[in-house]
C-alpha positions as CSV (number, residue, x, y, z in Angstrom):
1,X,92.9,138.0,109.1
2,X,93.0,136.1,112.4
3,X,96.4,134.5,111.9
4,X,98.5,134.6,115.0
5,X,95.6,134.2,117.4
6,X,95.1,131.1,119.6
7,X,91.7,130.0,118.7
8,X,90.4,126.7,119.9
9,X,86.8,125.5,119.7
10,X,85.0,128.2,117.7
11,X,85.4,131.5,116.0
12,X,84.0,134.7,117.6
13,X,80.4,135.2,116.7
14,X,81.1,138.8,115.8
15,X,83.0,137.6,112.7
16,X,79.7,136.6,110.9
17,X,78.5,140.2,111.1
18,X,81.5,141.3,109.0
19,X,79.7,140.9,105.7
20,X,82.2,143.1,103.8
21,X,85.2,141.1,104.9
22,X,87.3,140.2,101.9
23,X,90.2,138.2,103.4
24,X,90.0,135.4,106.0
25,X,93.1,133.6,107.0
26,X,93.9,131.5,110.0
27,X,95.2,128.1,111.0
28,X,93.8,126.9,114.3
29,X,92.0,123.9,115.9
30,X,88.4,124.5,115.2
31,X,85.5,123.2,113.2
32,X,84.3,125.3,110.3
33,X,80.8,126.6,111.0
34,X,78.0,126.9,108.4
35,X,77.9,130.6,109.2
36,X,81.0,131.0,107.0
37,X,78.6,131.2,104.1
38,X,77.4,134.6,105.4
39,X,80.7,136.2,104.4
40,X,79.7,136.5,100.7
41,X,82.2,139.3,100.0
42,X,85.2,137.1,100.7
43,X,87.7,137.0,97.9
44,X,90.5,135.2,99.7
45,X,90.0,132.2,102.0
46,X,93.3,130.7,103.3
47,X,92.9,128.2,106.1
48,X,95.9,126.0,105.5
49,X,98.5,124.3,107.7
50,X,96.3,124.1,110.8
51,X,94.2,121.6,112.7
52,X,90.8,122.4,111.2
53,X,88.5,119.4,111.5
54,X,85.0,118.1,110.7
55,X,83.3,118.1,107.3
56,X,83.6,120.8,104.7
57,X,80.4,122.9,105.0
58,X,78.3,123.0,101.9
59,X,77.9,126.8,102.5
60,X,81.4,127.2,101.1
61,X,79.5,127.2,97.8
62,X,77.9,130.6,98.7
63,X,81.3,132.3,98.6
64,X,81.1,132.9,94.9
65,X,83.5,135.9,94.9
66,X,86.4,133.8,95.9
67,X,89.6,134.0,93.8
68,X,91.8,132.2,96.3
69,X,90.8,129.0,98.1
70,X,93.4,127.1,100.2
71,X,92.3,124.5,102.8
72,X,95.4,122.2,102.5
73,X,97.1,120.4,105.4
74,X,94.2,120.1,107.9
75,X,92.1,117.3,109.3
76,X,88.9,117.7,107.3
77,X,86.8,114.6,106.9
78,X,83.9,113.5,104.8
79,X,83.3,114.1,101.2
80,X,84.1,116.9,98.8
81,X,80.8,118.9,98.6
82,X,79.6,119.4,95.0
83,X,78.6,123.0,96.0
84,X,82.3,124.0,95.5
85,X,81.5,124.0,91.8
86,X,79.8,127.3,92.3
87,X,83.1,128.9,92.9
88,X,83.7,129.6,89.2
89,X,86.3,132.3,89.7
90,X,88.9,130.0,91.3
91,X,92.2,129.3,89.4
92,X,93.4,126.9,92.1
93,X,91.6,124.4,94.4
94,X,93.7,123.3,97.3
95,X,92.3,120.4,99.4
96,X,95.4,118.3,99.6
97,X,96.7,116.5,102.8
98,X,93.4,116.2,104.6
99,X,91.3,113.1,105.6
100,X,88.7,113.4,102.9
101,X,86.9,110.3,101.7
102,X,84.4,109.3,99.0
103,X,84.7,109.9,95.2
104,X,86.1,112.8,93.3
105,X,82.9,114.6,92.3
106,X,82.4,114.5,88.5
107,X,80.8,117.9,88.8
108,X,84.3,119.4,89.3
109,X,84.6,119.2,85.5
110,X,82.3,122.3,85.3
111,X,85.0,124.5,87.0
112,X,86.4,125.7,83.7
113,X,88.7,128.3,85.2
114,X,90.6,126.0,87.5
115,X,94.2,125.6,86.4
116,X,95.6,123.7,89.4
117,X,93.7,120.9,91.1
118,X,95.3,119.6,94.3
119,X,93.5,116.6,96.0
120,X,96.6,114.5,96.9
121,X,97.2,113.0,100.3
122,X,93.6,112.2,101.2
123,X,91.6,108.9,101.3
124,X,89.6,109.5,98.1
125,X,88.4,106.4,96.3
126,X,86.8,105.3,93.0
127,X,87.9,106.3,89.5
128,X,89.3,109.5,88.2
129,X,86.1,111.0,86.7
130,X,86.4,111.6,83.0
131,X,84.4,114.8,83.4
132,X,87.6,116.5,84.6
133,X,88.3,117.0,80.8
134,X,85.8,119.9,81.2
135,X,88.6,121.8,83.1
136,X,90.0,123.1,79.8
137,X,92.6,125.3,81.4
138,X,94.0,122.6,83.8
139,X,97.8,122.6,84.1
140,X,98.3,120.6,87.3
141,X,96.4,117.4,88.3
142,X,97.7,116.3,91.7
143,X,95.9,113.2,93.1
144,X,98.8,111.3,94.7
145,X,98.4,109.0,97.8
146,X,94.7,108.3,97.7
147,X,92.8,105.0,97.1
148,X,91.7,105.8,93.5
149,X,91.0,102.7,91.3
150,X,90.3,101.9,87.7
151,X,92.0,102.9,84.5
152,X,93.8,106.1,83.9
153,X,91.3,108.1,81.8
154,X,92.7,108.6,78.3
155,X,90.2,111.4,77.8
156,X,92.6,113.6,79.8
157,X,94.8,113.8,76.7
158,X,92.2,116.3,75.5
159,X,93.3,118.9,78.1
160,X,95.6,121.1,76.0
161,X,97.5,122.8,78.9
162,X,98.0,119.7,81.2
163,X,101.7,119.4,82.0
164,X,101.9,118.1,85.6
165,X,100.2,114.8,86.7
166,X,100.9,113.1,90.0
167,X,98.8,109.9,90.5
168,X,101.4,107.8,92.3
169,X,100.2,106.0,95.4
170,X,96.9,104.8,94.1
171,X,95.5,101.6,92.6
172,X,95.3,102.9,89.0
173,X,96.3,100.9,85.9
174,X,96.3,101.4,82.1
175,X,98.4,103.7,79.9
176,X,99.3,107.3,79.9
177,X,98.7,108.6,76.4
178,X,101.9,109.6,74.7
179,X,100.2,112.9,73.8
180,X,100.4,113.9,77.5
181,X,104.2,113.7,77.4
182,X,104.6,117.4,77.3
183,X,108.0,118.8,78.5
184,X,108.2,121.8,80.8
185,X,110.4,124.8,80.0
186,X,113.4,122.8,81.2
187,X,112.7,119.9,78.9
188,X,111.6,117.7,81.8
189,X,108.4,115.6,82.1
190,X,106.4,116.0,85.2
191,X,104.2,112.8,85.3
192,X,104.5,110.6,88.4
193,X,102.9,107.2,88.5
194,X,103.2,103.7,89.9
195,X,105.4,102.2,87.2
196,X,104.4,98.6,87.8
197,X,100.7,99.3,87.1
198,X,100.7,102.1,84.4
199,X,102.4,102.0,81.1
200,X,104.2,105.3,80.2
201,X,107.2,106.3,78.1
202,X,107.9,109.6,79.9
203,X,106.9,109.0,83.5
204,X,108.8,108.9,86.8
205,X,108.3,107.4,90.3
206,X,109.4,108.3,93.8
207,X,112.7,106.7,95.0
208,X,113.0,106.5,98.8
209,X,116.6,106.5,100.1
210,X,117.9,104.4,103.0
211,X,119.2,107.6,104.7
212,X,115.8,109.3,104.4
213,X,114.2,111.5,101.9
214,X,113.3,110.7,98.4
215,X,113.8,111.8,94.8
216,X,112.3,110.9,91.5
217,X,113.6,108.6,88.8
218,X,112.4,107.5,85.4
219,X,110.2,104.4,85.1
220,X,112.3,101.4,83.9
């Protein structure tokens, strides 16, 4: 791990010789180099809550032993590389709160072990790909505050474990299938939408308070 070091500009070149390195964790202001793909023994890659910038290198797809992948809360730009679909052992995919653009790759549907998909707080556009239904174990679908358009895909009702959906802050329309109204262990529904655009019998929306902060209330 390199956490706690003041790194700006680039990582030390000696790092890429550490071919048996299993954990890489830091949060500093650098651009991710393509040499990252040399660390093929990595099982944990946590680069969250920093100032990482530039595009996501396609060489991330070479890290096929990863079981933990967290790049949230940085300043990554460009599109989501389809090479990430090679990371078949991931249960979670954290890319939220970056500056990513382009469409959600339909190829993500081939990541059948992913249980939690976090892409919220970016600038992604286009429709929610219906191919996501291939993520048969998906529990959480977090796509809030992007520029997604089109109809909410009814095909997602075919995901048997899906219990948390956050698509508020987009330009989506349509209907949430009633079969997706699945309460959690506390009897609550965790589906958050723009109520004026999407029809739903069990959904909520964000309420912003004058004194600051926000909470969630049921759609009228």
